[in-house]
C-alpha positions as CSV (number, residue, x, y, z in Angstrom):
1,X,-20.5,20.5,-7.3
2,X,-20.1,18.0,-4.4
3,X,-20.2,15.1,-6.8
4,X,-17.5,16.7,-8.9
5,X,-15.4,17.4,-5.9
6,X,-15.8,13.8,-4.7
7,X,-14.7,12.5,-8.1
8,X,-11.8,14.8,-8.1
9,X,-10.8,13.6,-4.6
10,X,-11.0,9.9,-5.7
11,X,-9.0,10.6,-8.8
12,X,-6.2,12.2,-6.8
13,X,-6.4,9.5,-4.2
14,X,-5.6,6.7,-6.8
15,X,-3.0,9.1,-8.2
16,X,-1.4,9.3,-4.8
17,X,-1.4,5.5,-4.3
18,X,0.3,5.0,-7.7
19,X,2.8,7.7,-7.2
20,X,4.1,6.5,-3.9
21,X,3.7,2.7,-4.4
22,X,7.2,2.4,-6.0
23,X,8.8,3.7,-2.8
24,X,7.8,0.7,-0.6
25,X,8.1,-1.8,-3.5
26,X,11.8,-1.1,-4.2
27,X,13.3,-2.7,-1.0
28,X,11.6,-6.0,-2.0
29,X,12.6,-5.6,-5.6
30,X,16.2,-4.9,-4.6
31,X,16.3,-8.1,-2.6
32,X,14.7,-10.3,-5.3
33,X,16.7,-8.8,-8.2
34,X,19.9,-8.8,-6.1
35,X,20.6,-5.2,-6.7
36,X,21.7,-2.3,-4.4
37,X,19.0,0.1,-3.4
38,X,20.9,2.9,-5.3
39,X,20.3,1.0,-8.6
40,X,16.7,2.1,-8.5
41,X,17.4,5.8,-8.6
42,X,16.5,5.9,-12.3
43,X,13.1,4.5,-11.5
44,X,12.3,7.2,-9.0
45,X,13.7,9.9,-11.3
46,X,11.6,8.6,-14.2
47,X,8.4,8.7,-12.1
48,X,9.0,12.3,-11.2
49,X,10.1,13.3,-14.7
50,X,7.0,11.8,-16.2
51,X,4.8,13.6,-13.7
52,X,6.6,16.9,-14.5
53,X,5.9,16.4,-18.2
54,X,2.3,15.5,-17.4
55,X,1.7,18.7,-15.3
56,X,3.2,20.9,-18.1
57,X,1.1,19.1,-20.8
58,X,-2.1,19.5,-18.9
59,X,-2.3,23.2,-19.3
60,X,-1.1,23.0,-22.9
61,X,-3.7,20.3,-23.8
62,X,-6.4,22.5,-22.4
63,X,-5.9,24.8,-25.4
64,X,-7.6,22.3,-27.6
65,X,-9.2,19.6,-25.4
66,X,-11.9,19.5,-22.8
67,X,-10.6,19.2,-19.3
68,X,-12.9,16.2,-18.8
69,X,-11.2,14.4,-21.7
70,X,-7.7,15.3,-20.3
71,X,-8.7,13.7,-17.0
72,X,-10.2,10.6,-18.6
73,X,-7.1,10.1,-20.8
74,X,-4.7,10.7,-18.0
75,X,-6.4,8.3,-15.6
76,X,-6.4,5.6,-18.3
77,X,-2.7,6.2,-19.0
78,X,-1.5,5.8,-15.4
79,X,-3.8,2.9,-14.8
80,X,-2.2,1.1,-17.9
81,X,1.3,2.0,-16.7
82,X,0.6,0.7,-13.3
83,X,-0.6,-2.7,-14.6
84,X,2.4,-2.9,-16.9
85,X,4.7,-2.3,-13.9
86,X,3.7,-5.6,-12.5
87,X,5.3,-7.3,-15.6
88,X,8.7,-5.4,-15.4
89,X,11.8,-7.6,-15.1
90,X,14.6,-5.0,-15.0
91,X,15.4,-1.5,-13.8
92,X,15.4,0.0,-17.3
93,X,12.0,-1.5,-18.2
94,X,10.5,-0.4,-14.9
95,X,11.9,3.1,-15.3
96,X,10.4,3.3,-18.8
97,X,7.0,2.2,-17.5
98,X,7.1,4.6,-14.6
99,X,7.9,7.4,-17.0
100,X,4.7,6.5,-18.9
101,X,2.7,6.3,-15.7
102,X,4.1,9.6,-14.5
103,X,2.8,11.5,-17.5
104,X,-0.7,10.3,-16.7
105,X,-0.2,11.0,-12.9
106,X,0.9,14.5,-13.6
107,X,-1.6,15.5,-16.3
108,X,-4.7,14.4,-14.3
109,X,-4.3,16.7,-11.3
110,X,-4.4,20.3,-12.8
111,X,-7.4,19.5,-15.0
112,X,-9.5,17.8,-12.2
113,X,-8.7,20.4,-9.6
114,X,-9.7,23.1,-12.0
115,X,-13.0,21.4,-12.6
116,X,-13.5,20.9,-8.9
117,X,-13.2,24.6,-8.1
118,X,-15.3,25.7,-11.1
119,X,-18.1,27.9,-9.8
120,X,-16.9,27.9,-6.2
121,X,-17.0,31.2,-4.3
122,X,-13.6,32.8,-4.2
123,X,-13.4,32.6,-0.4
124,X,-13.9,28.8,-0.6
125,X,-11.5,28.0,-3.4
126,X,-8.4,27.4,-1.3
127,X,-10.4,25.1,1.1
128,X,-12.0,23.1,-1.8
129,X,-8.5,22.7,-3.4
130,X,-7.0,21.5,-0.1
131,X,-9.9,19.1,0.4
132,X,-9.6,17.4,-3.0
133,X,-5.8,17.4,-3.2
134,X,-5.7,15.7,0.2
135,X,-6.4,12.6,-1.8
136,X,-2.7,12.4,-2.6
137,X,-1.9,12.0,1.1
138,X,-4.7,9.5,1.8
139,X,-3.6,7.5,-1.3
140,X,-0.1,7.3,0.0
141,X,-1.3,6.4,3.5
142,X,-3.5,3.6,2.1
143,X,-0.7,2.3,0.0
144,X,1.6,2.1,3.0
145,X,-1.1,0.6,5.2
146,X,-1.9,-2.3,2.8
147,X,1.3,-2.5,0.8
148,X,3.2,-4.7,3.2
149,X,0.3,-7.2,3.4
150,X,0.0,-7.3,-0.4
151,X,3.7,-7.9,-0.9
152,X,3.8,-10.6,1.7
153,X,0.7,-12.4,0.4
154,X,0.8,-11.9,-3.3
155,X,4.2,-10.5,-4.2
156,X,5.3,-7.0,-5.3
157,X,3.4,-7.1,-8.6
158,X,0.1,-7.1,-6.7
159,X,0.8,-3.5,-5.5
160,X,1.0,-2.3,-9.1
161,X,-2.0,-4.3,-10.2
162,X,-4.2,-2.8,-7.5
163,X,-2.8,0.6,-8.5
164,X,-4.0,-0.1,-12.1
165,X,-7.4,-1.7,-11.4
166,X,-8.6,1.0,-9.0
167,X,-8.5,3.9,-11.5
168,X,-10.0,1.7,-14.2
169,X,-13.0,1.1,-12.0
170,X,-13.3,4.8,-11.4
171,X,-13.3,5.7,-15.1
172,X,-17.0,5.0,-15.8
173,X,-18.1,7.4,-13.0
174,X,-15.7,10.1,-14.4
175,X,-17.1,9.6,-17.9
176,X,-20.7,9.9,-16.6
177,X,-20.4,12.8,-14.2
178,X,-17.5,15.1,-15.1
179,X,-18.9,18.2,-16.9
180,X,-17.9,19.4,-20.3
181,X,-16.3,22.9,-20.5
182,X,-18.7,25.7,-21.4
183,X,-17.8,27.3,-24.8
184,X,-15.9,30.5,-24.7
185,X,-18.0,33.6,-24.9
186,X,-18.1,35.3,-28.3
187,X,-15.1,37.6,-28.8
188,X,-13.3,36.3,-25.7
189,X,-9.6,37.0,-26.0
190,X,-7.5,36.1,-23.0
191,X,-3.7,36.3,-23.3
192,X,-2.5,33.1,-24.8
193,X,-5.9,31.5,-24.4
194,X,-6.6,30.5,-28.0
195,X,-10.2,31.3,-27.5
196,X,-10.7,28.7,-24.8
197,X,-11.9,29.8,-21.4
198,X,-9.6,27.5,-19.4
199,X,-6.4,27.5,-21.5
200,X,-3.4,29.7,-21.4
201,X,0.2,29.6,-22.6
202,X,2.9,29.9,-19.9
203,X,3.7,33.5,-21.0
204,X,0.3,34.6,-19.7
205,X,1.3,33.7,-16.2
206,X,3.9,36.5,-16.3
207,X,1.6,39.2,-17.6
208,X,-0.7,41.7,-15.7
209,X,1.7,42.1,-12.9
210,X,1.8,38.3,-12.1
211,X,5.5,37.8,-12.8
212,X,6.9,38.2,-9.2
213,X,4.2,36.0,-7.7
214,X,4.6,33.4,-10.3
215,X,8.4,33.2,-9.8
216,X,8.0,32.9,-6.0
217,X,5.3,30.3,-6.3
218,X,7.5,28.3,-8.7
219,X,10.5,28.6,-6.4
220,X,8.5,27.3,-3.4
221,X,7.0,24.5,-5.5
222,X,10.4,23.4,-6.8
223,X,12.1,23.4,-3.4
224,X,9.3,21.8,-1.4
225,X,8.9,19.0,-4.0
226,X,12.6,18.4,-4.0
227,X,12.4,17.7,-0.2
228,X,9.1,15.8,-0.3
229,X,10.1,13.3,-3.0
230,X,13.6,12.8,-1.7
231,X,11.9,11.5,1.4
232,X,8.8,9.8,-0.1
233,X,10.8,7.6,-2.4
234,X,13.8,6.9,-0.1
235,X,12.4,6.8,3.5
236,X,11.2,3.2,3.0
237,X,14.7,2.2,1.9
238,X,16.2,4.1,4.8
239,X,14.0,2.1,7.2
240,X,15.0,-1.1,5.5
241,X,18.7,-0.1,6.0
242,X,17.9,0.5,9.7
243,X,16.6,-3.1,10.1
244,X,12.8,-2.7,9.7
245,X,11.0,-5.7,8.1
246,X,8.7,-5.6,5.0
247,X,5.7,-4.6,7.0
248,X,7.6,-2.0,9.0
249,X,9.0,-0.5,5.8
250,X,5.5,-0.2,4.3
251,X,4.2,1.3,7.5
252,X,7.1,3.9,7.4
253,X,5.9,4.8,3.9
254,X,2.3,5.1,5.3
255,X,3.6,7.4,8.1
256,X,4.5,10.1,5.5
257,X,1.0,9.8,4.0
258,X,-0.7,9.7,7.4
259,X,1.1,13.0,8.2
260,X,-0.2,14.4,4.9
261,X,-3.8,13.4,5.8
262,X,-3.4,15.1,9.2
263,X,-2.1,18.2,7.4
264,X,-5.0,18.3,4.9
265,X,-7.5,18.0,7.7
266,X,-5.9,20.8,9.5
267,X,-5.4,23.0,6.4
268,X,-9.1,23.0,5.6
269,X,-10.3,24.9,8.7
270,X,-7.1,26.9,9.0
271,X,-7.5,28.2,5.4
272,X,-10.7,29.9,6.4
273,X,-8.8,32.0,8.9
274,X,-5.3,32.4,7.6
275,X,-3.8,32.7,4.1
276,X,-2.4,29.3,3.1
277,X,1.0,31.0,2.5
278,X,1.3,31.8,6.2
279,X,0.3,28.3,7.2
280,X,2.9,26.8,4.8
281,X,5.7,29.1,6.2
282,X,5.1,27.7,9.7
283,X,4.9,24.1,8.4
284,X,8.2,24.4,6.5
285,X,10.1,25.6,9.5
286,X,8.5,22.9,11.7
287,X,9.3,20.2,9.1
288,X,13.0,21.2,9.1
289,X,13.2,20.9,12.8
290,X,11.5,17.5,12.8
291,X,14.0,16.2,10.2
292,X,17.0,17.3,12.4
293,X,15.3,15.6,15.4
294,X,14.7,12.4,13.3
295,X,18.4,12.3,12.5
296,X,19.4,12.6,16.1
297,X,16.8,10.1,17.4
298,X,17.0,7.5,14.5
299,X,18.1,4.8,17.0
300,X,14.7,4.9,18.7
301,X,12.2,3.3,16.2
302,X,9.0,4.6,17.8
303,X,10.2,8.2,18.0
304,X,11.6,8.0,14.4
305,X,8.2,6.9,13.0
306,X,6.4,9.6,15.0
307,X,8.8,12.2,13.6
308,X,8.2,10.9,10.1
309,X,4.5,11.5,10.6
310,X,5.3,15.1,11.6
311,X,7.6,15.6,8.6
312,X,4.9,14.2,6.3
313,X,2.3,16.6,7.8
314,X,4.5,19.6,7.4
315,X,6.0,18.9,4.0
316,X,3.0,17.3,2.2
317,X,1.1,20.4,3.3
318,X,3.4,22.3,1.0
319,X,2.6,20.1,-2.0
320,X,-1.1,20.5,-1.3
321,X,-0.8,24.2,-0.5
322,X,1.1,25.2,-3.6
323,X,-2.0,24.1,-5.6
324,X,-4.2,26.3,-3.4
325,X,-1.8,29.2,-3.9
326,X,-2.1,28.8,-7.6
327,X,-5.9,28.6,-7.5
328,X,-6.1,31.8,-5.5
329,X,-3.5,33.6,-7.6
330,X,-4.8,33.1,-11.1
331,X,-8.1,34.0,-12.7
332,X,-10.2,31.3,-14.3
333,X,-8.7,31.7,-17.8
334,X,-5.3,31.0,-16.4
335,X,-6.1,28.6,-13.7
336,X,-5.5,25.2,-15.3
337,X,-2.2,26.4,-16.8
338,X,-1.3,28.1,-13.5
339,X,-1.9,25.0,-11.5
340,X,-0.2,22.8,-14.1
341,X,3.0,24.9,-14.5
342,X,3.4,25.4,-10.7
343,X,3.2,21.7,-10.2
344,X,5.4,21.0,-13.2
345,X,8.1,23.2,-11.8
346,X,7.6,21.4,-8.5
347,X,8.0,18.1,-10.2
348,X,11.3,19.1,-11.6
349,X,12.3,19.3,-8.0
350,X,10.9,15.9,-7.4
351,X,13.3,14.7,-10.1
352,X,16.3,16.4,-8.4
353,X,15.4,15.3,-4.9
354,X,15.4,11.5,-5.4
355,X,18.5,11.8,-7.6
356,X,20.4,13.6,-4.9
357,X,19.3,11.2,-2.2
358,X,20.3,8.3,-4.5
359,X,23.8,9.8,-4.5
360,X,23.7,9.8,-0.7
361,X,22.6,6.1,-0.7
362,X,25.4,5.2,-3.2
363,X,28.0,6.9,-1.1
364,X,27.2,4.6,1.8
365,X,26.5,7.4,4.2
366,X,24.8,6.2,7.4
367,X,21.1,6.0,6.8
368,X,20.0,8.6,9.5
369,X,22.1,11.2,7.7
370,X,19.7,10.9,4.7
371,X,17.2,12.9,6.7
372,X,19.5,16.0,6.7
373,X,19.7,16.4,2.9
374,X,16.1,17.9,2.6
375,X,16.6,20.5,5.3
376,X,18.3,23.0,3.0
377,X,15.6,23.1,0.3
378,X,12.9,23.3,3.0
379,X,14.5,26.4,4.5
380,X,14.9,28.0,1.1
381,X,11.3,27.3,0.4
382,X,10.4,29.1,3.6
383,X,12.4,32.1,2.5
384,X,10.4,32.2,-0.8
385,X,7.2,32.3,1.2
386,X,8.5,34.9,3.6
387,X,9.5,37.2,0.6
388,X,6.0,36.7,-0.9
389,X,4.5,37.6,2.5
390,X,6.6,40.8,2.6
391,X,5.5,41.7,-0.9
392,X,1.8,41.3,-0.2
393,X,2.1,43.3,3.0
394,X,3.2,46.2,0.8
395,X,1.0,45.7,-2.2
396,X,-2.6,44.6,-2.8
397,X,-1.3,42.0,-5.2
398,X,0.4,38.8,-4.0
399,X,0.3,35.1,-3.9
400,X,-3.4,34.8,-3.4
401,X,-5.3,37.1,-1.0
402,X,-3.3,38.9,1.6
């Protein structure tokens, strides 16, 4: 199981690098192509839309395909898309390529997380999930840490090439070591499962008393992804607008990822003591406060970067934690679909967030004010968690264990 968890972590790490790479490449592209930053809004939206489609497809594909095959195909797809991104010469072409990449980026995660927690004791599933999905944050942090050097030394295309080559190098290990799904027991009939032990239609997520929990989980995912991706894609451009150079912009992108790594490291031990829902409620409130402070202290570069780390820790904890909530909520037969649909709904928020922020950018509002847009969805996400907590305090059924 440790080998599978490591492979899952590495898969999600290269996924995280590819997802966020576009954020710190755009300021350089805007300068070279002589376009305003707001012109790249379709590229950000296409990336998130593709990922949403991929997340939704992952659970659906599990009806007829092995999860191992879904992972292999998805990794190859986003590796190919990243390599093609280096050849793009216009915003429409880059947006089309990022849509393709996004489908692979989204489809890989539910299947590989489901494999990673297979056979894990129930009390350890949230912690294992947090551990492997922390690869998203580390991938983002690595991208920001080396992205500026790559752009300065080899040009913006080198970022996409690295994002394509790394997952291709990982494919042989995934092929050799990811397990095949066990066949369904004779006579097995799970709602919507089509006879497959890890497949379910979306309607099954609303049966057996799961409807309220599913709706609250989806609401939280949608809102927190709206905030996270508004910031992930546009913070580098905000820093560019504030006068940061190429290396500083890339480091600002890394700051979000660094915060996410800190959050993941904290979530693992905390999840043994507290339900992830309670942790995420505290993180959401702290993240909103940090954004307001960032707006008021934007003229002080050091403090601004430190607050971006705090924001990354608080909000990326939500994107990691919603997967853990889905793992703890759904039984094995619904788990891949549950993870996939929760993340897919979240990714719809990740389409909305960059689009709304792009409207802010196009309206020429002062760059520090961009930090205030995500505060509203973050607070609403906290409300969804609070309602879920109230429900589980009254009932034995809730978002995961009470």
